[in-house]
Each structure stands twice: as C-alpha cells, then as structure tokens.
N, C-alpha and C positions, 0 to 999 in steps of 0.2 A: 246600336241598341243593346243594353245589357241584359245578359241571360236573365231567364225568369226565375223569379224566388219559387220554389218547389216547396208549398205549404204540406205537400203530403209526405215529404221528407220526414218531420218530426212528429206529424199525426195522422196517421193512418184512419182514423176515426172521424175525420174533418169533413163533413158531408156540404157544406154551406158556407160561403166566403163572400166578401165583398173584393173588388178589383177594380183597378183604372184600363181603359182600352187604351194602348199605345199604337196599336195599327190595325186597319182593315184592308184586308187584300183579297180582289175578286179575280177569280178565275173561272174557265169554264165549266169546271166541274163543281167549285164549292167557294165558299166564302171562308178565307181565313182570318180567325181574331186573335190577336198577339196581348196578352195582358201583363201588368206589369207583375202579379203574383198570382199563383193558380192551385187548386187543390185537385186539377183533373191529372191523373197518370197517363203518361203519353205510351204507346207500345214500345215494348224493349224489355230485353231480358229474360224472353219466353213469354213473359206475361201481355196480353191484349189491354187496350187502352179502356180509359172510364169513357161513359156517356153520360149525358144530362142535359143542363139548360145553361143559356147565359141569358138571365131575364126570361123572354118567353121566345127565344131562339133555342131552337135542339141541337146539341154537341153531336153528330155522329162519328168523327174521328178525331185523334188527338195524336201529335206526333212532336218528337224534339229535333232540332235541325243540328248541324255541325258546331253553331256559334252557342248552343246551349237555349235557344228561343223556342218556346212550346208554342206550337200553333194549335188552335181550335177551330176545327172546319164545322161549320153550321150550315144548316139546311137553307136557312134564309136571313138575309143580312137582316132585313126588317129595321129598326130604329136603331142599331148598333153604331156608335160613331166615335172616333178619337177625341179621347178627353172624357168620354164619359164613362161615371162609376154604374158598374153592373153587378148582379147578385149571381155567383155562381151556384150551380146545384147539381152535386154528384146523384147518379141512380144508386139510390143504397141496396137493392138486391144486387146489380151487377158488382159493386165495389166490395160488398160482404161475400159474395160468391169466390170472386179473384182473389181476396185476404186469405179465405180459407185454404184454396187451393195452394196458394203459394207458399204459406206459412207450412203446411203441410208437407210442402214438398222439402224445406228445410228438415225437419223431422225424420221424414223419410231417410233422406240422401244420408243423414248423421247415423241413422239407425243401421244402414247396410255397412256402412264404416264399421260400425262396432260389430255387427253381426257376421259380416263375412270379408271385411276389408276391402269392398267395393266404393272405391269412389264415383261420384256422379259427373259424367263428363258434359251432359246438356240436359235442358229442360224445355217442354214445351206445355203451356196451358191453353188445353183446348175447348172448344165449346161445350163438350159434355163430359170428357174424361181427359186427364193428363198423363205424361208420360216423363219419365227420366230415363237416360242412357248411362247404365252404369257398368265398371270394368270388371264384369264377372263372365269368366269363359264358359264355366259348366254350371249353369242355374238348376235348382231344385225347388221344390215346392217348400222343403224345408227351411232353403234360404229367406224365401218369401215371407214364410210364417214367422219366423223368428224376427226378421225387420219390424214387419207389421206389429208385433206384439210388444217389440221395444218403444216402436213410435206412439201406439196407444197409450201405453205406460205413461209416457209424459204429458198426453192431452190430458189423461185423468187425473193427473197431480194438479193440474191446472198451475203451472208454473208461469213465473212472470217472463213476457219477451221485452227487450228493451232497445232502444236505438242510441247508436254512438255514433256522432262525426269526430273523426280522428284525421290526423295526418299521417304522412306516409311512415314518419319514424314511430309514432305511436302505435299505427298497425302492425307493425315490424314485432312489435311487443306483444300481441294479443295472439292467443290460441286458434288463429284462423283456420276453418277446414280447407279453404283455397285461396290463392293469392288475389289480390284486389286486380280489377281489369282497369282500373282508371287512376289518374294520379291526383296530386292536389287534395282536396277534402274527400275520405273516404266514410262511406257511410255503412256502419256494420250494423247485423242483427244479432244480437244474444240471445239465446234460450238459456233462460237461469240453470246454470250446472251443467248443460249438454252440447251446446254448439255454438260456436261464433260463427259468423260467415259474411262477408262483404255483399250489398245486397242494394238495388234501388227501388225494388217493389214495394208494393203495399202488405202490412203485415198485421198480426195480431197483436193485442195486449198482453194476453194470457195465452196458454196452449189450448185452455178448456173453450175459448171461442173458436177453434179450429173445428171442434166434432170430430166424430169417429173419422177414422183414416182406414180405407178397406183398400186393397190391391186386388184388381180386376184379373190380372194375367201377366203373362210375359212372352218374348219371343227373342229369338237370337238376330242382332242386327249390328252388321259391319264389325263384326270382332267381339261385341260388347252385348248387352241383355238390356233390352227396352222393357220396363216395368210400366204397366198401365194401372192408375188408381184414380181413387175419387174422395172426396173430404168435405165432413159438413151437410150441408143439405143434398149435395150430390150423391153422398152415400146415403143418404136416407131415400133419396129416388130410387137410388138402385137397389136397396132393401126392397123397398115398395114393388119394385118391378119384377125383380125374383121372386118374393113370395107368391105376388099374384099368378105367376105363371106357375110357381110349383102347386098353388091351390087348385089352380085350373086343371092341372094334369091329374091330381090325386082324385080332384072330382070326377073325372073321367071313368077312374075305377073303384068310386063310392066308396074311397077309402081316406083316412087320415093324411095329412100331407107328408109326414115323415117316411108314411110307408110307399111313397109313390116310386123311388129310386129302385126297390126292389120289384115291386111289382112292373115296372117299366123294363127292367131286365128280362123278367121272365115272359112278357109280353113278345119282346123282340126274338128272344131265343124261340117262342113256340111258333111266331111269323116265319125264323128262318127254318123251322122244321115243316112248316106248312108249306113254304115256297119250294123246298126240296122234293117232297113228294107231289106237289103240285105240278113241278118239271116231269119227274117219273111219269105221271098220268099223261103229261101233255103228250110226251115221247110215245107212248103208247096209241094216243089218240091221232097223231100225225104218220105212225107208221101206219096205221091201218086207212086213214085216208089216202097215203100215197098209193097203198096196193089197191084201193077202190079204183082211182083215178087211172092208175095203168092198167086196170082193166078194161075199161072203157075209153083208154087213148087210141088215136088214130095209127094205124100202121104206116110206116115211112120207110119202104125197104127194109132193111137190116137194125131199124130202131123203131121206138114209140115215141109220138108227138103229143106230150099232153100242154093243153094250152087252157089257161083259165083266169079269168077277173074276180078275186077274192075281195067281199067287200067287207070292212070292219076289224080286218086283221092286223096284228103286229108285224112290221117289216121282220123282225129277228125271227118271229115263227113262219112267215112264208119261206126265208132264206132255209131254215131246217126242212121245210117241207120240199123246196127244190132239191135238198142234198138226199133225201129219203127217196124220192122218184127217182135219183139217179145213180142212188147205189147196186141195186140190182142188175136186173138186165139191161141192153143199151137203151138209153131212153133220153129225150130232150125235153125240159120243162120251160115253157114260155108263159111266167105268173106274172100278173098285175094287181096292183092295190090303189083304191082312191083313198085320197087323204085330202078331204076338202075340195078344193079346185085342183089339188097337185095328183100327178098321176107317177105312180112308181112301177119299176119293172125290175125283175130277177131274172134272167136266162140261165140255165145250166144244162150240162151234159154229162153225158158217163165217161169215165175215164177211156173207155174202150174207143170211144169216137173221135173224128178230128175236125166237128165243124169249130168254127170261132167265135165265141159266144161274146167276147168283148165287140168285135168287129160288127156283128151281128145288133149287137142292142145300141150301139152308137148310131147306128142308122134307124133304129124304131124311135129313138128318142128325139131326131131332128123333127118326127111329125107330131112330137109333142111338145116342140119348142124349147126344149132341153138338151141335155148332155147325159154323157155317162159312159163307163168302160169298165175293166177288168181283166182276169186272167181268160184264157181261150175256153177253160173249164166252166167258169162261173162269173158274170158279170152282173154290175147293178147300175140302175139310172133313173132318170124321170124328166118331167118338165111340167109345166104349168096349165097345159090343156087337156085336163081329165078326161073331157069328153070324145076324145080320140084316143083313148087307151086300148080299146076293142081293137080299133083300126091299126094301130100299132102293131099289136100281139099278132093280128092277121098277117099283117107286112112280113113279118118275120118268119111266120109258120110257112106262107107262099114262096120265101126265097130258100128256106131248107127244102120245102118238096122240089122244088124246082132243080135242086143241085142233082 
C-alpha cells in the first residue's frame, strides 16, 4: 500500500475533501480507516492530530505509521467500506487553533534567535498553552519582552507565509533556521523576510492569521529555558480571564482596575502588620492563661500537673501554651485538642524534670487508636477516637502520679 497523499502539506486551509477508502481495520479499541488522500493532520512534530468526520463517522485520532500510511481512528465504522468514496470534514475550530499556535511558534523561535541568540530545541502544543525549550542559560523578563515584541511586529505586518516542497540539495541552499529531520522531499515553511524552517505541521497563509502572541511565563528546565505562550484565540481567552480577575480584585477594593496592584500591596502590608500585632497580643493572652492554669493545677510532689481538653484551639497555639506552662516552676502539661473525629495530644515538661513525655504520649495514643512521639521534654500525637481524649489524658496523669 502506498503512502497516503497529504493534502494538508500544500493547503492548511483545506477543511473538506473527497477520498477513497483503501482499507478498514477493526481492533478492540477502534476502527482504523485508511484513505488514498487526507487533509487530516496526524499527531507529530509537537502538534496534536486533527479531529472531524468521515461522512457521519467521528474521527477521534489520526496517526502516521513508519510506511507513511495515515490511520484515521473512528468511533464507529458504520457504513464505511473498502472502495467507498467518503467526504472528510476537519473540525474547523481545532484546526485553526493548532494552526495559530504552530505558526506562532515559528515566529517566536526566530524572534528568540534575533533577540538573544537562543535556538529552539523542542516544541509542545498543549490543550491550553504551548511551550518551547530554548538554549538560554540566564533568562530575564527583558529577553522575553524583546522576543515577544519582534514576533508581534511580524504578525501586525501581516507578512505572507509560503510552503516550499524541496529536495535535500535545494534545502541546503535555503537559510534554514534548523536542519531537516527527514530525507527526500522536505517541506519548508517560509515567513516572508523573517524565517525559513522545515516543518510538517499546519500553518497560516499570512502572519496576521496567527493573531496576538503572548508569553505567559518561563522556567529553567534541563539547562535550558522553557517558555510558555499562547496565540490567537488562546491569547484572547487569556486576556479575558486575566482582565476578569483583575476587575474582580479591583471591585473588592471599590477601585479602578489599574489601581488594584497598589491596593493589594498595601493590604498585604497591613495584613502583615496586623498578624505581627495579633501574635504579640496572643503571646500576652497565652502567658496569662498559662499562669491561671498553673494556679489551679494539681500538685504532684515536686511539680504541678496541668491537664486540659481545649476545644476549637489551633494546634500551634496549644504547643505555645504548653511551652509557657513549663517555662517557669517545675510543671507537666497534658493538653488535648479535638479536630472533628480526631484527637490531638501535646505533652510537655519543665527542663528540670526527668519524665519521658515521648514514651508517656505513645502509650496515651494507643488508647486513641493512633500514635505519636517526640523528645523527652515535649511530644505530640493523636488518633481517630476523639471520644477517648479525656480518658487518654487521665491515663497519662495516673502514670505520672503513680511514679
């Protein structure tokens, strides 16, 4: 069987075409339909496949095998049969989206070469954003802004984009941005006066069709820089989402959108100051609470025993309270907190005492159906049986008093 004729190679705008079915292969997962010619783009080169229909049968996946034969995977075979002429229809929105992103990648890759000498080493067209990995060791916001400006200038000039099918000798005479990865007939995409690149993907006829190119961000990846970007309709959707978020933030301050960053920064600073003040006040309150608990604590020989179940308290705050109780006169704090069905325990002792809080807490946690541990001076743990929290604390107290 001969390789499938690739109609998308010369006309990426072709969305409907007639073709003859050469073979239909049924598998457990899908039905493979092989045509003599197709405008469906198969997955490859970082670009996902087209979807659409063969007559009334939905095409959900397309791939090319090593022999150059393109397989169309359809949900149901229906009336499709060998020798039949079918009408292929490409999903218009998906084709345009992929066409904009892939063409935009060509522009952006050449723009990075011109802006910072950074060659593109890989490309991935994702479902919401796309990425290129470029050879840029120390990326900055200025690098990205410069490349973005160059790429969008070419978009706004609406330059022609042309497809050239050349042999290997002819390809060597062209100013290609990268070497061709195939042999024989090589498909080259030219952006007038800007870029020449071998590529098998779907592309725009003019750069204006790509629409706005926007870089969302970047990160270091495997000694290169991974640049995330959107083009065309994706850029419009990205702007709408970002604008809606900015308007919502500004509205919460009853302010204009552009005033939101300054107001947010001010609110964060105020929140930081309030948290600091709250912590200072909490420290005072916890110190007073610790003093009161010690005053009513049970004497146990040479130390005081404080035991309590504290409802609705933050665990960090309870640890702080245990430290305050055991800072001064010799004391042991056996404190518990209920968090839904969970029971939490924090046991602590003064440095002058020698009881092992880690061992004591481990035994108490067994009653709660859990476990815990820590240092001899302070330990933390818990279990799922909150109903036995008071019993676990009392068990620990009894062991202390018995010693």
